N, C-alpha and C positions, 0 to 999 in steps of 0.2 A: 041561527047557526047551531049545529050539533057536532059532536065529536066525530061523527061518521063523515062529515064533509071536509075535515081538515087533516092534513098530513104534513109532517115536517119536511118530507122529501119533495113536496110539490115544486119547489124552486130549483131542484136539481141537487147535485152532489159535488164534492171537491175532495181530493186526496190530501189529507192533512198528515204530513210525514209519510207513513206507509199505511194509513187507515182511511177508508172512504167514509166521509161524514155527510149528512144532510146539511144543506146550506143554512137552514134555520136551526140554531142551537138554543141554549138556555144559559142565561147569566144568573148566578146564585146570590148576588149581593142583596137583592131585595127580599130574599127569603127570611132574613133575620128580623125585619121590622117594617113598620109603615114608612120609615125613612131610613137612610143608610146609617150604619154604625150605631152610636148610642143615642141617636135622636129618635123621637117618635115612640110608638107603642110596639112592643114585641109581637110578632106574628103568632097566631095560634099554631102550636107545634104540629098538631095533627093535620091541619090544613096544609101547611108547608110540605109535609111528607106526602100527602095525597097529590099535591100539585107536581112534585117531582116524579112520582110514579106515573101520573097521567101523561106527563111530558114524554117519558120514555115509551109508554104505550102508543103514543101518537107519532113515534118515529124520531124523537130527539135522541141523537147519539153523540152529541158534543156539548159538554157542560163546561162552563167557566166558573172558577171559584178561587178562593185564597184563604189561608189561615187567618189573615187579618180581616176577613169578612165576619165579624161578630158584633153583636149588640148585647144589651142587657138580657141575659137568660138564653140567648140563641147563638149558635155557631153554624155557619153555612156548611162547613165540612162535616160536622157531626150530623146535621140533617141529611146530607147526601148519603153518608155511611148508613144511617138508620133506615133510610128509605130504599136504598138500592143495592146494598150488599146482600148476598154475593152479586157482584156487578155483571151485567150482560157482557158477552164477549166483544160485542161491537161498540161498546160505550167508550168514548174518548173523554177523559177528564183533564182539563188544562187548569193549571194553577199559576200563581204569581208569587215572586219573592222580591225583596228589596225594601219595601216599607216596613216599619216596625211600630206596633202598638203595645203598650204595657197592659198589665192585667186589668187596670181600671179603664182601658180604652183610649188613653191619651197617646197621641203620636209622639214618637221619640226619634232620635237620629237614625237615618237609614242604615241598613246592614252594611257592614264592610265585607269585602270579598271573603275573608276568613270566617264570616258569620253566616254565609249563605247555606252552607251544609246544614247548620242547625235549623234553618227555616225549611229546607227541603225535608229534613227528617220530621219536623213538626207536622207538615202536610201529610206525610206518609202515615204517621201515627193517627192523626185525626180521621183520615180517609180509610184507614185499615188496609193499606196496600203495601206491597214490597217494592213497587216502582211507580213513578209518575209518568203518565203518557206524554204530557207537554208541560214544560216549566217556562214561563215568560219572565224575563228580567224586567222589572219595572224601573225605568230610568228615573232617577231622583235628582235631576239637575246637573249631573256630572257631564263634562265635555267628552271624556273618554270612558267607554264601558269595557275596554279590552280586558282589563284585569278581572272585573266582575264576571264577564261572560266566560273568561277562561276558567274561573272557579267552577262555574256550572258545567262547562265542557268536561272537566275532570270527573264530576259526578256522573255525567252521561257515560263516560268511558268505564266508570265503576259499576254501571248497571242500575243506578238509582233513578235515572231519567232516560226516557226513550228519545225525546225530541225537545228542541229548544226554540224559543221565540223571544221577542222583545216587546215592550209596551211603553207608551208615552215617549216615543223615540223620534229622532230626526233621521233623514237619509244618511247623514254622516255616521250615526250610530249603527245603522244597518250595515254599512260598509265595514265598520270596525268589527261587528259581530261575525259577519260572513268570512272575514279573514281568520277567525278563530275556529269556527265550527259551523255546520249547516244551520240555517234558520228556516223554520217551517211556517212561521206566522209572525205578523206584527199587529199588535192591538193599540190603536190610537183613537182618540176622540174624532168622530166624523159623523156627519148627518146632513140633511137637506139645508139646515141653517148653521152648519159648523163645518166649513169646507177648507179650513186651513191645512188639512192633511192630504190634499189632492196630490201633492208631489210624492208622498209616500205611497199613496194608492197606486200611482203609475209605476213607481219603482218596484213594488211588490208584483205587479202584473208582469213586468219585464223579466223578473227572475223566477216566476212561477211560485211565488210565496203567497200564502193566504193572508188577506187583509181582513182583520176582525175588528170592526168599529164598535166603540162603546158610546153610550148616551145618544144613540140614533133616535130613540123615542123621546127621551127626557129633554133634549135640546138644551135651552138655557137653564132649565131646572136642575140638570146634572144630578148630583147625589140626592138632592132634596125631593126629586120626583119629576112629575110631568111638567111640560112647558107652562109658564105662567099665563101666557096669552097666545093662543095658536095663530099662526100666520094665515092671512086671508086666502092665499093660494092653496095651502094645504086643506083648509076648510072647503074651498070650492071643489077640489078634486074628490074629497071625501063624500060630499053631498051627491056628486054625479054618480058615484058608485054605490051609495047607500052603505058606506063603511065608516069606520072610525078614522080620525086623523092618525092614530098610531099605525094603522095598516098602511096608510099612504106613505108615511115616513119610512116604514120598513121596506115597502115595495120599491120606493125610489132608491133606497140604499142598495138593495139587492141588484137593481138595474145597473149599478156602476161597474159591474164586472163579474164574470163567473168565479173569480177568485175571492169574492167578498162573502164572508160568513157572518151572518147576523147572530147576536147573542142577547135578544131581549130577555129581561128578567121580570118576574112577578111572583107574588105569593097568592094571587087571586086566580081561581080556576077559570073564571069567565075571561079574564084578560089573557090567560094562556091560550085559549082557543082563538081569541081575536088576533093575537100575535102570529100564531101559526098559520092562520088564514091568509096572511099577507103574501105567502108564497104563491098563492093562486091569483093574486090581484094583477091583472094585466093593464098597465097604464098605456094610454095612447101616446103617440109622439107629441101631440099637442099638449097633453097634460104634463109630460116630462119637460117640455119646453117652458111651460108655465112655472113649474117648480124650480127649474134651473134659473129662471129670471128673478127669483125672489131677492129682495133686499134683505140680506141676512143680518143687518144691523138693528132691525126693529121689527116687531110683529106687525 
């Protein structure tokens, strides 16, 4: 596989807010290290910058990041700024607020509504921007997000944010948010072996909202990395096409609706090409049925 054979737009496009993005984007969390946050070895800074620039060269125009995506010596936002500023006109950068980490990397109490402006401003400083394209409120266990989302809606009215979304949310949260301000996307965990989010997937389709699943490749590995033991059905389909299990997982995810936007992340240039190639992988109905029949409780 060469870079000439892959393109982030192969799976089509979606209008995110008022911007057209290719359906395969890029998640920045894994740029900071071999595992998320303070675990693992920091990535080579130069390689991470090269991966970001190559992703954009290959059509990626939707990046997902957050100020709390940092590890020892590395910050995802700083890497994005260094690699891509001045930013291409068509690049959409989405970030998240809500979770809080202190300078040592420890998780602390989630941000209160009156603290969300500070988080937005921190993302602006790190990214070197005067506005954020999309800000997702990461739900941190609260039953109601109306006050939190209202605080972000005020920042949207003030021009610091263009569009709003929610993350780690239930359908009730989506209804609460939509009663406050327009919602352009929902980021939830979802994948071939993590389908608890299907109700939200359908709700987003009904309202014309982008559904942006995370951990579609990692599966049960989640923040730690790839799945510990790949499911037999995924391996079978991968062998049939001569591709990686990651490609199969991404292709299945994209198959779930035109409103689904994938954001696979990596600090490895070969993995970047592999992920983007998933947009051209055409699964048969039989293969989709085989993947749909998976027992998601065990590999």
